[in-house]
Structure formats: structure tokens, C-alpha cells
N, CA and C atoms of all chains as a GROMACS GRO file, in nm:
protein
  612
    1MET      N    1   1.727   1.456   0.288
    1MET     CA    2   1.813   1.384   0.203
    1MET      C    3   1.864   1.248   0.255
    2ARG      N    4   1.818   1.150   0.207
    2ARG     CA    5   1.874   1.003   0.261
    2ARG      C    6   2.000   0.961   0.171
    3LYS      N    7   2.112   0.918   0.298
    3LYS     CA    8   2.210   0.823   0.214
    3LYS      C    9   2.267   0.698   0.284
    4ASN      N   10   2.292   0.608   0.203
    4ASN     CA   11   2.339   0.494   0.261
    4ASN      C   12   2.485   0.481   0.244
    5VAL      N   13   2.548   0.404   0.339
    5VAL     CA   14   2.702   0.386   0.357
    5VAL      C   15   2.700   0.238   0.398
    6ARG      N   16   2.780   0.134   0.312
    6ARG     CA   17   2.802   0.007   0.344
    6ARG      C   18   2.922  -0.009   0.374
    7PHE      N   19   2.949  -0.066   0.484
    7PHE     CA   20   3.105  -0.084   0.522
    7PHE      C   21   3.126  -0.211   0.514
    8ASN      N   22   3.222  -0.263   0.497
    8ASN     CA   23   3.253  -0.409   0.458
    8ASN      C   24   3.288  -0.467   0.584
    9CYS      N   25   3.244  -0.608   0.632
    9CYS     CA   26   3.266  -0.640   0.749
    9CYS      C   27   3.412  -0.700   0.739
   10GLY      N   28   3.469  -0.743   0.663
   10GLY     CA   29   3.594  -0.786   0.627
   10GLY      C   30   3.724  -0.683   0.674
   11ILE      N   31   3.668  -0.549   0.642
   11ILE     CA   32   3.764  -0.439   0.683
   11ILE      C   33   3.724  -0.360   0.797
   12TYR      N   34   3.597  -0.320   0.813
   12TYR     CA   35   3.561  -0.232   0.896
   12TYR      C   36   3.494  -0.328   1.017
   13ASN      N   37   3.500  -0.299   1.150
   13ASN     CA   38   3.444  -0.354   1.242
   13ASN      C   39   3.336  -0.283   1.305
   14LYS      N   40   3.230  -0.372   1.361
   14LYS     CA   41   3.095  -0.294   1.411
   14LYS      C   42   3.122  -0.204   1.498
   15LYS      N   43   3.243  -0.228   1.599
   15LYS     CA   44   3.263  -0.114   1.714
   15LYS      C   45   3.309   0.037   1.669
   16ALA      N   46   3.382   0.011   1.537
   16ALA     CA   47   3.462   0.150   1.500
   16ALA      C   48   3.324   0.195   1.414
   17VAL      N   49   3.238   0.146   1.348
   17VAL     CA   50   3.128   0.240   1.314
   17VAL      C   51   3.035   0.277   1.407
   18GLN      N   52   2.975   0.194   1.523
   18GLN     CA   53   2.918   0.266   1.604
   18GLN      C   54   2.980   0.363   1.668
   19LYS      N   55   3.122   0.373   1.696
   19LYS     CA   56   3.205   0.479   1.758
   19LYS      C   57   3.182   0.603   1.659
   20SER      N   58   3.188   0.595   1.527
   20SER     CA   59   3.180   0.696   1.419
   20SER      C   60   3.038   0.771   1.435
   21VAL      N   61   2.936   0.628   1.470
   21VAL     CA   62   2.790   0.708   1.463
   21VAL      C   63   2.761   0.782   1.565
   22LEU      N   64   2.830   0.743   1.686
   22LEU     CA   65   2.813   0.833   1.805
   22LEU      C   66   2.884   0.941   1.804
   23ALA      N   67   3.009   0.968   1.715
   23ALA     CA   68   3.079   1.090   1.707
   23ALA      C   69   2.989   1.183   1.630
   24PHE      N   70   2.920   1.114   1.539
   24PHE     CA   71   2.865   1.236   1.443
   24PHE      C   72   2.700   1.230   1.471
   25ALA      N   73   2.666   1.191   1.582
   25ALA     CA   74   2.530   1.182   1.604
   25ALA      C   75   2.464   1.325   1.603
   26HIS      N   76   2.537   1.412   1.652
   26HIS     CA   77   2.479   1.552   1.648
   26HIS      C   78   2.443   1.604   1.508
   27LEU      N   79   2.502   1.552   1.402
   27LEU     CA   80   2.491   1.605   1.268
   27LEU      C   81   2.390   1.561   1.182
   28ALA      N   82   2.346   1.429   1.229
   28ALA     CA   83   2.267   1.377   1.151
   28ALA      C   84   2.169   1.242   1.224
   29LYS      N   85   2.080   1.172   1.138
   29LYS     CA   86   2.028   1.075   1.216
   29LYS      C   87   2.078   0.925   1.164
   30PHE      N   88   2.101   0.862   1.222
   30PHE     CA   89   2.161   0.718   1.179
   30PHE      C   90   2.063   0.590   1.194
   31ILE      N   91   2.063   0.503   1.128
   31ILE     CA   92   2.026   0.356   1.144
   31ILE      C   93   2.125   0.264   1.088
   32VAL      N   94   2.157   0.188   1.191
   32VAL     CA   95   2.252   0.093   1.167
   32VAL      C   96   2.212  -0.057   1.145
   33LYS      N   97   2.237  -0.115   1.025
   33LYS     CA   98   2.184  -0.255   1.030
   33LYS      C   99   2.301  -0.320   0.986
   34ASP      N  100   2.305  -0.458   1.031
   34ASP     CA  101   2.393  -0.560   1.010
   34ASP      C  102   2.334  -0.668   0.910
   35SER      N  103   2.397  -0.700   0.811
   35SER     CA  104   2.412  -0.802   0.728
   35SER      C  105   2.522  -0.893   0.729
   36LYS      N  106   2.488  -0.980   0.642
   36LYS     CA  107   2.632  -1.099   0.631
   36LYS      C  108   2.741  -1.026   0.619
   37ASP      N  109   2.750  -0.980   0.522
   37ASP     CA  110   2.865  -0.910   0.464
   37ASP      C  111   2.935  -0.755   0.467
   38TYR      N  112   2.804  -0.679   0.508
   38TYR     CA  113   2.832  -0.551   0.532
   38TYR      C  114   2.749  -0.488   0.652
   39ILE      N  115   2.811  -0.390   0.703
   39ILE     CA  116   2.733  -0.299   0.804
   39ILE      C  117   2.677  -0.177   0.733
   40GLU      N  118   2.540  -0.174   0.721
   40GLU     CA  119   2.464  -0.087   0.650
   40GLU      C  120   2.429   0.021   0.724
   41VAL      N  121   2.470   0.145   0.686
   41VAL     CA  122   2.450   0.270   0.778
   41VAL      C  123   2.335   0.336   0.701
   42LYS      N  124   2.240   0.380   0.742
   42LYS     CA  125   2.130   0.492   0.670
   42LYS      C  126   2.168   0.599   0.747
   43ILE      N  127   2.175   0.701   0.663
   43ILE     CA  128   2.187   0.854   0.721
   43ILE      C  129   2.095   0.940   0.672
   44SER      N  130   2.008   1.013   0.744
   44SER     CA  131   1.913   1.112   0.721
   44SER      C  132   1.926   1.246   0.798
   45ASN      N  133   1.857   1.336   0.749
   45ASN     CA  134   1.859   1.468   0.812
   45ASN      C  135   2.006   1.538   0.862
   46ILE      N  136   2.074   1.531   0.774
   46ILE     CA  137   2.213   1.583   0.766
   46ILE      C  138   2.206   1.729   0.794
   47ASP      N  139   2.291   1.793   0.874
   47ASP     CA  140   2.292   1.924   0.900
   47ASP      C  141   2.356   1.996   0.785
   48ASN      N  142   2.266   2.108   0.748
   48ASN     CA  143   2.294   2.145   0.605
   48ASN      C  144   2.446   2.208   0.584
   49GLU      N  145   2.483   2.251   0.699
   49GLU     CA  146   2.618   2.334   0.682
   49GLU      C  147   2.718   2.234   0.654
   50VAL      N  148   2.706   2.124   0.671
   50VAL     CA  149   2.826   2.010   0.667
   50VAL      C  150   2.775   1.927   0.558
   51GLU      N  151   2.670   1.903   0.520
   51GLU     CA  152   2.618   1.815   0.429
   51GLU      C  153   2.719   1.791   0.283
   52ASP      N  154   2.788   1.866   0.244
   52ASP     CA  155   2.864   1.852   0.129
   52ASP      C  156   2.982   1.729   0.166
   53VAL      N  157   3.035   1.766   0.300
   53VAL     CA  158   3.158   1.678   0.328
   53VAL      C  159   3.096   1.549   0.431
   54PHE      N  160   2.990   1.555   0.469
   54PHE     CA  161   2.925   1.470   0.573
   54PHE      C  162   3.001   1.309   0.551
   55ILE      N  163   2.923   1.262   0.447
   55ILE     CA  164   2.980   1.123   0.412
   55ILE      C  165   3.112   1.104   0.433
   56ASP      N  166   3.179   1.166   0.330
   56ASP     CA  167   3.308   1.132   0.330
   56ASP      C  168   3.383   1.171   0.458
   57GLU      N  169   3.356   1.240   0.552
   57GLU     CA  170   3.431   1.270   0.667
   57GLU      C  171   3.403   1.171   0.760
   58PHE      N  172   3.271   1.100   0.752
   58PHE     CA  173   3.229   0.997   0.810
   58PHE      C  174   3.280   0.877   0.807
   59LYS      N  175   3.312   0.861   0.668
   59LYS     CA  176   3.390   0.731   0.629
   59LYS      C  177   3.508   0.752   0.664
   60ASN      N  178   3.617   0.875   0.644
   60ASN     CA  179   3.723   0.858   0.707
   60ASN      C  180   3.759   0.842   0.862
   61TYR      N  181   3.641   0.887   0.942
   61TYR     CA  182   3.630   0.881   1.090
   61TYR      C  183   3.657   0.718   1.093
   62ALA      N  184   3.541   0.689   1.032
   62ALA     CA  185   3.540   0.506   1.034
   62ALA      C  186   3.673   0.444   1.026
   63LEU      N  187   3.735   0.468   0.916
   63LEU     CA  188   3.857   0.422   0.893
   63LEU      C  189   3.966   0.453   0.990
   64GLY      N  190   3.982   0.568   1.058
   64GLY     CA  191   4.062   0.610   1.192
   64GLY      C  192   4.018   0.545   1.291
   65ALA      N  193   3.877   0.503   1.323
   65ALA     CA  194   3.835   0.428   1.434
   65ALA      C  195   3.889   0.284   1.418
   66VAL      N  196   3.881   0.208   1.297
   66VAL     CA  197   3.906   0.067   1.246
   66VAL      C  198   4.080   0.064   1.313
   67LYS      N  199   4.148   0.175   1.264
   67LYS     CA  200   4.281   0.164   1.287
   67LYS      C  201   4.318   0.153   1.431
   68LYS      N  202   4.229   0.247   1.498
   68LYS     CA  203   4.268   0.253   1.644
   68LYS      C  204   4.232   0.117   1.734
   69CYS      N  205   4.112   0.054   1.649
   69CYS     CA  206   4.050  -0.050   1.723
   69CYS      C  207   4.157  -0.188   1.700
   70LEU      N  208   4.253  -0.149   1.626
   70LEU     CA  209   4.356  -0.292   1.599
   70LEU      C  210   4.423  -0.304   1.710
   71MET      N  211   3.873   0.847  -0.746
   71MET     CA  212   3.960   0.763  -0.807
   71MET      C  213   3.970   0.644  -0.724
   72ASP      N  214   3.948   0.524  -0.818
   72ASP     CA  215   3.954   0.386  -0.724
   72ASP      C  216   4.066   0.286  -0.757
   73ILE      N  217   4.133   0.244  -0.670
   73ILE     CA  218   4.250   0.180  -0.680
   73ILE      C  219   4.208  -0.001  -0.624
   74LYS      N  220   4.249  -0.093  -0.734
   74LYS     CA  221   4.223  -0.205  -0.677
   74LYS      C  222   4.346  -0.286  -0.617
   75LEU      N  223   4.347  -0.353  -0.518
   75LEU     CA  224   4.471  -0.384  -0.472
   75LEU      C  225   4.468  -0.556  -0.440
   76ASN      N  226   4.576  -0.626  -0.480
   76ASN     CA  227   4.571  -0.760  -0.447
   76ASN      C  228   4.588  -0.787  -0.293
   77SER      N  229   4.505  -0.855  -0.237
   77SER     CA  230   4.538  -0.880  -0.069
   77SER      C  231   4.626  -0.962  -0.052
   78LYS      N  232   4.685  -1.036  -0.125
   78LYS     CA  233   4.787  -1.122  -0.134
   78LYS      C  234   4.928  -1.054  -0.126
   79ILE      N  235   4.895  -0.962  -0.220
   79ILE     CA  236   5.053  -0.878  -0.208
   79ILE      C  237   5.046  -0.792  -0.094
   80TYR      N  238   4.922  -0.692  -0.114
   80TYR     CA  239   4.943  -0.583   0.012
   80TYR      C  240   4.821  -0.657   0.118
   81PRO      N  241   4.897  -0.690   0.239
   81PRO     CA  242   4.793  -0.721   0.363
   81PRO      C  243   4.718  -0.623   0.376
   82LEU      N  244   4.603  -0.631   0.438
   82LEU     CA  245   4.487  -0.547   0.492
   82LEU      C  246   4.556  -0.443   0.597
   83GLU      N  247   4.613  -0.520   0.700
   83GLU     CA  248   4.693  -0.421   0.780
   83GLU      C  249   4.792  -0.340   0.714
   84ALA      N  250   4.862  -0.350   0.629
   84ALA     CA  251   4.930  -0.248   0.553
   84ALA      C  252   4.847  -0.137   0.481
   85ILE      N  253   4.731  -0.191   0.416
   85ILE     CA  254   4.640  -0.106   0.350
   85ILE      C  255   4.565  -0.004   0.462
   86LEU      N  256   4.560  -0.042   0.574
   86LEU     CA  257   4.478   0.010   0.650
   86LEU      C  258   4.580   0.142   0.712
   87ASN      N  259   4.702   0.099   0.732
   87ASN     CA  260   4.784   0.182   0.785
   87ASN      C  261   4.832   0.306   0.684
   88ALA      N  262   4.843   0.276   0.557
   88ALA     CA  263   4.852   0.360   0.471
   88ALA      C  264   4.745   0.462   0.452
   89ALA      N  265   4.633   0.400   0.430
   89ALA     CA  266   4.511   0.482   0.416
   89ALA      C  267   4.500   0.552   0.556
   90TYR      N  268   4.518   0.519   0.666
   90TYR     CA  269   4.531   0.603   0.763
   90TYR      C  270   4.616   0.718   0.785
   91SER      N  271   4.758   0.703   0.732
   91SER     CA  272   4.850   0.822   0.725
   91SER      C  273   4.799   0.919   0.615
   92PHE      N  274   4.684   0.885   0.549
   92PHE     CA  275   4.624   0.980   0.427
   92PHE      C  276   4.538   1.054   0.473
   93ILE      N  277   4.430   1.006   0.563
   93ILE     CA  278   4.304   1.081   0.586
   93ILE      C  279   4.324   1.219   0.635
   94ASP      N  280   4.435   1.259   0.649
   94ASP     CA  281   4.418   1.416   0.692
   94ASP      C  282   4.423   1.481   0.535
   95ARG      N  283   4.466   1.414   0.418
   95ARG     CA  284   4.483   1.500   0.283
   95ARG      C  285   4.383   1.422   0.202
   96ALA      N  286   4.337   1.348   0.217
   96ALA     CA  287   4.224   1.276   0.127
   96ALA      C  288   4.114   1.226   0.195
   97TYR      N  289   3.986   1.195   0.130
   97TYR     CA  290   3.880   1.099   0.183
   97TYR      C  291   3.921   0.968   0.122
   98ILE      N  292   3.916   0.865   0.218
   98ILE     CA  293   3.945   0.746   0.164
   98ILE      C  294   3.831   0.661   0.219
   99PHE      N  295   3.812   0.551   0.136
   99PHE     CA  296   3.701   0.438   0.154
   99PHE      C  297   3.747   0.307   0.137
  100LEU      N  298   3.740   0.209   0.205
  100LEU     CA  299   3.762   0.060   0.142
  100LEU      C  300   3.685  -0.015   0.143
  101ASP      N  301   3.691  -0.128   0.031
  101ASP     CA  302   3.586  -0.213   0.012
  101ASP      C  303   3.645  -0.315  -0.020
  102SER      N  304   3.583  -0.468  -0.036
  102SER     CA  305   3.652  -0.559  -0.070
  102SER      C  306   3.546  -0.635  -0.168
  103GLY      N  307   3.630  -0.724  -0.244
  103GLY     CA  308   3.530  -0.808  -0.346
  103GLY      C  309   3.454  -0.906  -0.247
  104SER      N  310   3.400  -0.983  -0.332
  104SER     CA  311   3.328  -1.092  -0.260
  104SER      C  312   3.390  -1.212  -0.208
  105LYS      N  313   3.527  -1.245  -0.285
  105LYS     CA  314   3.606  -1.328  -0.196
  105LYS      C  315   3.694  -1.282  -0.123
  106GLY      N  316   3.703  -1.119  -0.140
  106GLY     CA  317   3.817  -1.080  -0.020
  106GLY      C  318   3.951  -1.083  -0.076
  107ALA      N  319   3.960  -1.136  -0.195
  107ALA     CA  320   4.119  -1.146  -0.255
  107ALA      C  321   4.156  -1.007  -0.315
  108GLN      N  322   4.042  -0.910  -0.334
  108GLN     CA  323   4.084  -0.777  -0.405
  108GLN      C  324   4.022  -0.674  -0.303
  109ILE      N  325   4.096  -0.580  -0.271
  109ILE     CA  326   4.040  -0.479  -0.190
  109ILE      C  327   4.055  -0.336  -0.273
  110LYS      N  328   3.936  -0.276  -0.261
  110LYS     CA  329   3.907  -0.173  -0.361
  110LYS      C  330   3.941  -0.023  -0.279
  111VAL      N  331   4.024   0.063  -0.309
  111VAL     CA  332   4.027   0.186  -0.240
  111VAL      C  333   3.988   0.305  -0.312
  112SER      N  334   3.913   0.381  -0.234
  112SER     CA  335   3.819   0.485  -0.318
  112SER      C  336   3.905   0.635  -0.254
  113LEU      N  337   3.993   0.678  -0.342
  113LEU     CA  338   4.051   0.812  -0.320
  113LEU      C  339   4.002   0.920  -0.365
  114LYS      N  340   3.985   1.016  -0.270
  114LYS     CA  341   3.908   1.151  -0.338
  114LYS      C  342   3.982   1.248  -0.250
  115GLY      N  343   4.018   1.372  -0.316
  115GLY     CA  344   4.072   1.474  -0.277
  115GLY      C  345   4.005   1.568  -0.166
  116ARG      N  346   4.034   1.622  -0.094
  116ARG     CA  347   3.985   1.720  -0.008
  116ARG      C  348   3.948   1.840  -0.069
  117GLY      N  349   3.860   1.892  -0.101
  117GLY     CA  350   3.824   2.023  -0.205
  117GLY      C  351   3.842   1.998  -0.315
  118LYS      N  352   3.868   2.094  -0.410
  118LYS     CA  353   3.868   2.054  -0.546
  118LYS      C  354   4.020   2.052  -0.581
  119ILE      N  355   4.057   1.928  -0.631
  119ILE     CA  356   4.196   1.922  -0.700
  119ILE      C  357   4.192   1.873  -0.826
  120SER      N  358   4.281   1.903  -0.897
  120SER     CA  359   4.325   1.859  -1.055
  120SER      C  360   4.336   1.714  -1.068
  121LYS      N  361   4.297   1.676  -1.187
  121LYS     CA  362   4.332   1.533  -1.201
  121LYS      C  363   4.478   1.478  -1.199
  122LYS      N  364   4.544   1.591  -1.221
  122LYS     CA  365   4.703   1.573  -1.200
  122LYS      C  366   4.725   1.551  -1.052
  123GLN      N  367   4.681   1.648  -0.986
  123GLN     CA  368   4.696   1.627  -0.834
  123GLN      C  369   4.654   1.500  -0.786
  124LEU      N  370   4.552   1.447  -0.826
  124LEU     CA  371   4.482   1.315  -0.773
  124LEU      C  372   4.584   1.226  -0.802
  125GLU      N  373   4.648   1.223  -0.936
  125GLU     CA  374   4.738   1.114  -0.977
  125GLU      C  375   4.836   1.104  -0.906
  126GLY      N  376   4.882   1.251  -0.839
  126GLY     CA  377   4.988   1.255  -0.771
  126GLY      C  378   4.981   1.206  -0.652
  127LEU      N  379   4.862   1.222  -0.573
  127LEU     CA  380   4.822   1.189  -0.442
  127LEU      C  381   4.820   1.016  -0.457
  128LYS      N  382   4.754   0.958  -0.564
  128LYS     CA  383   4.756   0.817  -0.622
  128LYS      C  384   4.892   0.745  -0.576
  129GLY      N  385   5.004   0.811  -0.654
  129GLY     CA  386   5.138   0.777  -0.663
  129GLY      C  387   5.174   0.752  -0.521
  130GLU      N  388   5.176   0.862  -0.446
  130GLU     CA  389   5.222   0.887  -0.314
  130GLU      C  390   5.172   0.781  -0.209
  131PHE      N  391   5.032   0.788  -0.217
  131PHE     CA  392   4.976   0.653  -0.157
  131PHE      C  393   5.038   0.519  -0.195
  132MET      N  394   5.023   0.517  -0.328
  132MET     CA  395   5.097   0.357  -0.340
  132MET      C  396   5.248   0.348  -0.281
  133ASN      N  397   5.298   0.460  -0.296
  133ASN     CA  398   5.444   0.451  -0.229
  133ASN      C  399   5.452   0.412  -0.098
  134GLU      N  400   5.346   0.483  -0.017
  134GLU     CA  401   5.333   0.460   0.123
  134GLU      C  402   5.274   0.330   0.152
  135LEU      N  403   5.197   0.275   0.071
  135LEU     CA  404   5.145   0.152   0.088
  135LEU      C  405   5.255   0.035   0.073
  136LEU      N  406   5.353   0.064  -0.007
  136LEU     CA  407   5.462  -0.030  -0.046
  136LEU      C  408   5.580  -0.024   0.094
  137ASN      N  409   5.585   0.082   0.146
  137ASN     CA  410   5.642   0.125   0.281
  137ASN      C  411   5.568   0.048   0.405
  138CYS      N  412   5.428   0.064   0.410
  138CYS     CA  413   5.376  -0.008   0.501
  138CYS      C  414   5.380  -0.142   0.509
  139ALA      N  415   5.376  -0.207   0.366
  139ALA     CA  416   5.367  -0.355   0.344
  139ALA      C  417   5.500  -0.410   0.396
  140LEU      N  418   5.605  -0.341   0.359
  140LEU     CA  419   5.730  -0.388   0.375
  140LEU      C  420   5.754  -0.378   0.541
  141ARG      N  421   5.707  -0.282   0.623
  141ARG     CA  422   5.703  -0.288   0.781
  141ARG      C  423   5.650  -0.380   0.838
  142TYR      N  424   5.524  -0.411   0.761
  142TYR     CA  425   5.443  -0.532   0.813
  142TYR      C  426   5.513  -0.650   0.820
  143ALA      N  427   5.571  -0.706   0.697
  143ALA     CA  428   5.646  -0.798   0.674
  143ALA      C  429   5.749  -0.813   0.742
  144ILE      N  430   5.846  -0.703   0.747
  144ILE     CA  431   5.955  -0.727   0.879
  144ILE      C  432   5.913  -0.739   1.009
  145SER      N  433   5.780  -0.694   1.063
  145SER     CA  434   5.752  -0.690   1.194
  145SER      C  435   5.687  -0.840   1.224
  146ARG      N  436   5.632  -0.888   1.102
  146ARG     CA  437   5.598  -1.017   1.140
  146ARG      C  438   5.712  -1.138   1.135
  147GLU      N  439   5.822  -1.116   1.067
  147GLU     CA  440   5.944  -1.211   1.063
  147GLU      C  441   6.017  -1.179   1.182
  148ASN      N  442   5.994  -1.048   1.249
  148ASN     CA  443   6.066  -1.042   1.367
  148ASN      C  444   5.986  -1.059   1.502
  149LYS      N  445   5.864  -1.109   1.484
  149LYS     CA  446   5.789  -1.115   1.592
  149LYS      C  447   5.849  -1.199   1.714
  150LYS      N  448   5.891  -1.312   1.672
  150LYS     CA  449   5.951  -1.426   1.806
  150LYS      C  450   6.045  -1.350   1.858
  151ILE      N  451   6.157  -1.309   1.789
  151ILE     CA  452   6.282  -1.241   1.846
  151ILE      C  453   6.238  -1.133   1.922
  152ARG      N  454   6.150  -1.037   1.864
  152ARG     CA  455   6.098  -0.933   1.951
  152ARG      C  456   6.054  -0.956   2.106
  153GLU      N  457   5.963  -1.062   2.083
  153GLU     CA  458   5.898  -1.094   2.205
  153GLU      C  459   6.023  -1.170   2.296
  154TYR      N  460   6.117  -1.248   2.255
  154TYR     CA  461   6.202  -1.281   2.320
  154TYR      C  462   6.280  -1.198   2.399
  155ILE      N  463   6.329  -1.094   2.327
  155ILE     CA  464   6.420  -0.974   2.372
  155ILE      C  465   6.342  -0.919   2.498
  156VAL      N  466   6.226  -0.889   2.470
  156VAL     CA  467   6.118  -0.807   2.588
  156VAL      C  468   6.120  -0.902   2.693
  157GLY      N  469   6.098  -1.039   2.664
  157GLY     CA  470   6.089  -1.137   2.778
  157GLY      C  471   6.199  -1.157   2.858
  158ARG      N  472   6.312  -1.140   2.791
  158ARG     CA  473   6.453  -1.156   2.846
  158ARG      C  474   6.494  -1.022   2.925
  159ALA      N  475   6.452  -0.904   2.878
  159ALA     CA  476   6.462  -0.766   2.944
  159ALA      C  477   6.386  -0.765   3.078
  160LEU      N  478   6.260  -0.822   3.073
  160LEU     CA  479   6.187  -0.840   3.211
  160LEU      C  480   6.208  -0.916   3.291
  161TYR      N  481   6.286  -1.049   3.269
  161TYR     CA  482   6.306  -1.145   3.328
  161TYR      C  483   6.475  -1.074   3.404
  162SER      N  484   6.546  -1.038   3.327
  162SER     CA  485   6.673  -1.002   3.398
  162SER      C  486   6.636  -0.867   3.488
  163PHE      N  487   6.529  -0.797   3.494
  163PHE     CA  488   6.495  -0.710   3.579
  163PHE      C  489   6.462  -0.750   3.720
  164LEU      N  490   6.456  -0.863   3.726
  164LEU     CA  491   6.419  -0.916   3.864
  164LEU      C  492   6.532  -0.905   3.947
  165PRO      N  493   6.531  -0.879   4.077
  165PRO     CA  494   6.649  -0.857   4.139
  165PRO      C  495   6.721  -1.014   4.169
  166ALA      N  496   6.825  -0.992   4.194
  166ALA     CA  497   6.943  -1.126   4.208
  166ALA      C  498   6.858  -1.220   4.315
  167GLU      N  499   6.819  -1.133   4.416
  167GLU     CA  500   6.769  -1.219   4.530
  167GLU      C  501   6.634  -1.296   4.521
  168ASP      N  502   6.545  -1.250   4.438
  168ASP     CA  503   6.453  -1.297   4.415
  168ASP      C  504   6.454  -1.432   4.302
  169LEU      N  505   6.553  -1.401   4.218
  169LEU     CA  506   6.580  -1.487   4.124
  169LEU      C  507   6.661  -1.622   4.199
  170ALA      N  508   6.740  -1.610   4.313
  170ALA     CA  509   6.810  -1.700   4.379
  170ALA      C  510   6.674  -1.801   4.479
  171SER      N  511   6.605  -1.707   4.528
  171SER     CA  512   6.524  -1.768   4.603
  171SER      C  513   6.388  -1.817   4.543
  172PHE      N  514   6.385  -1.808   4.401
  172PHE     CA  515   6.295  -1.865   4.302
  172PHE      C  516   6.298  -2.013   4.308
  173ASP      N  517   6.187  -2.093   4.357
  173ASP     CA  518   6.214  -2.239   4.393
  173ASP      C  519   6.112  -2.296   4.235
  174ASN      N  520   6.177  -2.349   4.164
  174ASN     CA  521   6.100  -2.414   4.046
  174ASN      C  522   6.023  -2.513   4.097
  175LYS      N  523   6.091  -2.607   4.187
  175LYS     CA  524   6.005  -2.725   4.230
  175LYS      C  525   5.891  -2.710   4.320
  176THR      N  526   5.861  -2.601   4.335
  176THR     CA  527   5.732  -2.572   4.430
  176THR      C  528   5.587  -2.620   4.350
  177ASN      N  529   5.521  -2.670   4.384
  177ASN     CA  530   5.403  -2.710   4.341
  177ASN      C  531   5.290  -2.611   4.358
  178TYR      N  532   5.247  -2.559   4.239
  178TYR     CA  533   5.162  -2.466   4.264
  178TYR      C  534   5.015  -2.483   4.352
  179ARG      N  535   5.011  -2.614   4.371
  179ARG     CA  536   4.872  -2.652   4.441
  179ARG      C  537   4.913  -2.627   4.612
  180GLU      N  538   5.024  -2.636   4.627
  180GLU     CA  539   5.055  -2.585   4.775
  180GLU      C  540   5.022  -2.472   4.811
  181ASP      N  541   5.021  -2.387   4.727
  181ASP     CA  542   4.997  -2.224   4.718
  181ASP      C  543   5.044  -2.179   4.870
  182PRO      N  544   5.182  -2.158   4.881
  182PRO     CA  545   5.247  -2.122   5.004
  182PRO      C  546   5.187  -1.985   5.045
  183LEU      N  547   5.170  -1.882   4.965
  183LEU     CA  548   5.138  -1.757   4.981
  183LEU      C  549   4.975  -1.718   4.997
  184GLY      N  550   4.910  -1.840   4.995
  184GLY     CA  551   4.765  -1.818   5.018
  184GLY      C  552   4.666  -1.744   4.911
  185ILE      N  553   4.738  -1.752   4.794
  185ILE     CA  554   4.676  -1.681   4.685
  185ILE      C  555   4.542  -1.718   4.631
  186ALA      N  556   4.520  -1.828   4.651
  186ALA     CA  557   4.397  -1.927   4.590
  186ALA      C  558   4.312  -1.886   4.712
  187LYS      N  559   4.328  -1.870   4.819
  187LYS     CA  560   4.220  -1.846   4.933
  187LYS      C  561   4.127  -1.751   4.916
  188PRO      N  562   3.990  -1.733   4.898
  188PRO     CA  563   3.918  -1.625   4.872
  188PRO      C  564   3.916  -1.516   5.000
  189TRP      N  565   3.897  -1.416   4.953
  189TRP     CA  566   3.913  -1.310   5.067
  189TRP      C  567   3.836  -1.330   5.210
  190GLU      N  568   3.710  -1.398   5.180
  190GLU     CA  569   3.634  -1.400   5.294
  190GLU      C  570   3.682  -1.503   5.397
  191LYS      N  571   3.768  -1.612   5.341
  191LYS     CA  572   3.815  -1.694   5.417
  191LYS      C  573   3.938  -1.660   5.491
  192LYS      N  574   3.998  -1.551   5.436
  192LYS     CA  575   4.116  -1.509   5.471
  192LYS      C  576   4.077  -1.394   5.602
  193PHE      N  577   4.002  -1.296   5.556
  193PHE     CA  578   3.973  -1.199   5.660
  193PHE      C  579   3.814  -1.199   5.702
  194GLY      N  580   3.754  -1.272   5.623
  194GLY     CA  581   3.588  -1.234   5.665
  194GLY      C  582   3.552  -1.279   5.841
  195LYS      N  583   3.606  -1.389   5.868
  195LYS     CA  584   3.563  -1.432   6.015
  195LYS      C  585   3.632  -1.330   6.086
  196LYS      N  586   3.762  -1.286   6.074
  196LYS     CA  587   3.811  -1.197   6.171
  196LYS      C  588   3.737  -1.065   6.185
  197SER      N  589   3.726  -0.981   6.049
  197SER     CA  590   3.649  -0.878   6.072
  197SER      C  591   3.498  -0.869   6.152
  198ASN      N  592   3.444  -1.016   6.125
  198ASN     CA  593   3.311  -1.027   6.203
  198ASN      C  594   3.325  -1.017   6.318
  199ALA      N  595   3.447  -1.092   6.368
  199ALA     CA  596   3.491  -1.110   6.496
  199ALA      C  597   3.495  -0.978   6.562
  200LYS      N  598   3.581  -0.890   6.517
  200LYS     CA  599   3.582  -0.746   6.543
  200LYS      C  600   3.479  -0.683   6.579
  201LYS      N  601   3.376  -0.691   6.490
  201LYS     CA  602   3.252  -0.609   6.491
  201LYS      C  603   3.182  -0.660   6.616
  202ARG      N  604   3.197  -0.771   6.622
  202ARG     CA  605   3.094  -0.840   6.736
  202ARG      C  606   3.163  -0.778   6.892
  203LYS      N  607   3.320  -0.762   6.887
  203LYS     CA  608   3.358  -0.721   7.003
  203LYS      C  609   3.329  -0.573   7.033
  204VAL      N  610   3.306  -0.516   6.936
  204VAL     CA  611   3.290  -0.351   6.943
  204VAL      C  612   3.126  -0.362   6.962
   0.00000   0.00000   0.00000
């Protein structure tokens, strides 16, 4: 199952998103694309055990990473 | 649950701080409008929670946001005085002898301590000379 998450560039920075992708890389496959206003993350092959909460946890981790990058 | 916030009232830093303090209790995602004047906060409870509980969580989040916005405003207002106090404290930490010997008239171009000289110029030739002797 594939899922997309779009991080707004005005709020999330690329470094934080990359950090989050690295932290979750063992649980899914990621493709990160940059556009003008958004950093788009395409997620596939999510581990079955964590599939329910994966996207939400990933978003929360990115938020924490942004805060730490400030 | 989505909360739309005006970024003129609640600065992004305050929203981020409030959201960060809630990430252990809820799933939070931020997005902004096309002009960036409005920030949308998506709040989702961890696990199954009732609508009433979610409303309560929203209320708590808004309170925390107000707190963070106020703290941000105060820290912005006091930035100069804070920097001045720290600068003053560090300056007064210098030993009295150093302060007395500190000469404001010295020109940095004179470089009395030889700081601007590259390492090779300072030590390079000597070490080569030593090697040759050995």
C-alpha cells in the first residue's frame, strides 16, 4: 500500500524530513521529492505490524525534528 | 480535528512549541494556506478517544498555544536586554589585570601576537631544519 505525505516548506524543513526518513527507513520504503511549496514523501512497503500508526508517528517525528532544528 | 490559526496572532514558533509539547498525547500535523497567513493544525488522538475527549484535547492545545505565544512575545521583547546582560556578565568575568592591560588603541593590522601568521611560516621552517639536523 502506498501513501503520500506532503510537508509544507514554510513549516517543515528538508533536513528534518530527511532525518525522519532515516529514522523510519527500516520500517518502509521512502521516496522524497521537492516541489516549490511542498516536500513530498512517497511511502510504500510499510511494515505490517506498524502500518496503523506509521504515517501519524512519522508526521509526529518530523514535527519533533523541526523543533530540534530551530 | 482541524484547527485553523491566524499566523498574525499565533506565530509559527509558538505553534511549533505548542505542537511539540503535545506530540506525546496526540498526533499532530501542520499545514499552511497558499499565502501562509493561515496555519492548519490537524489534531488526532492516540488510540481511540471520544469526541468529547478530543474537544478537551483541543481546548488544552489552545491554552498551551496561548501560553507559547505569550512566552514568544516576551522573549522577543526582552531579546536586547538579555543579550546585554549576558554580554555584561561575560565581560565582567575577565580578570582585572587583563582589563587594565587591554589597549583599545592597538591596531589589529600590527598583529602583536602573530595570530594572522600561517602555521607554516611560524613553525614550518624550524621543523624542517630540525629534521635535516637529525
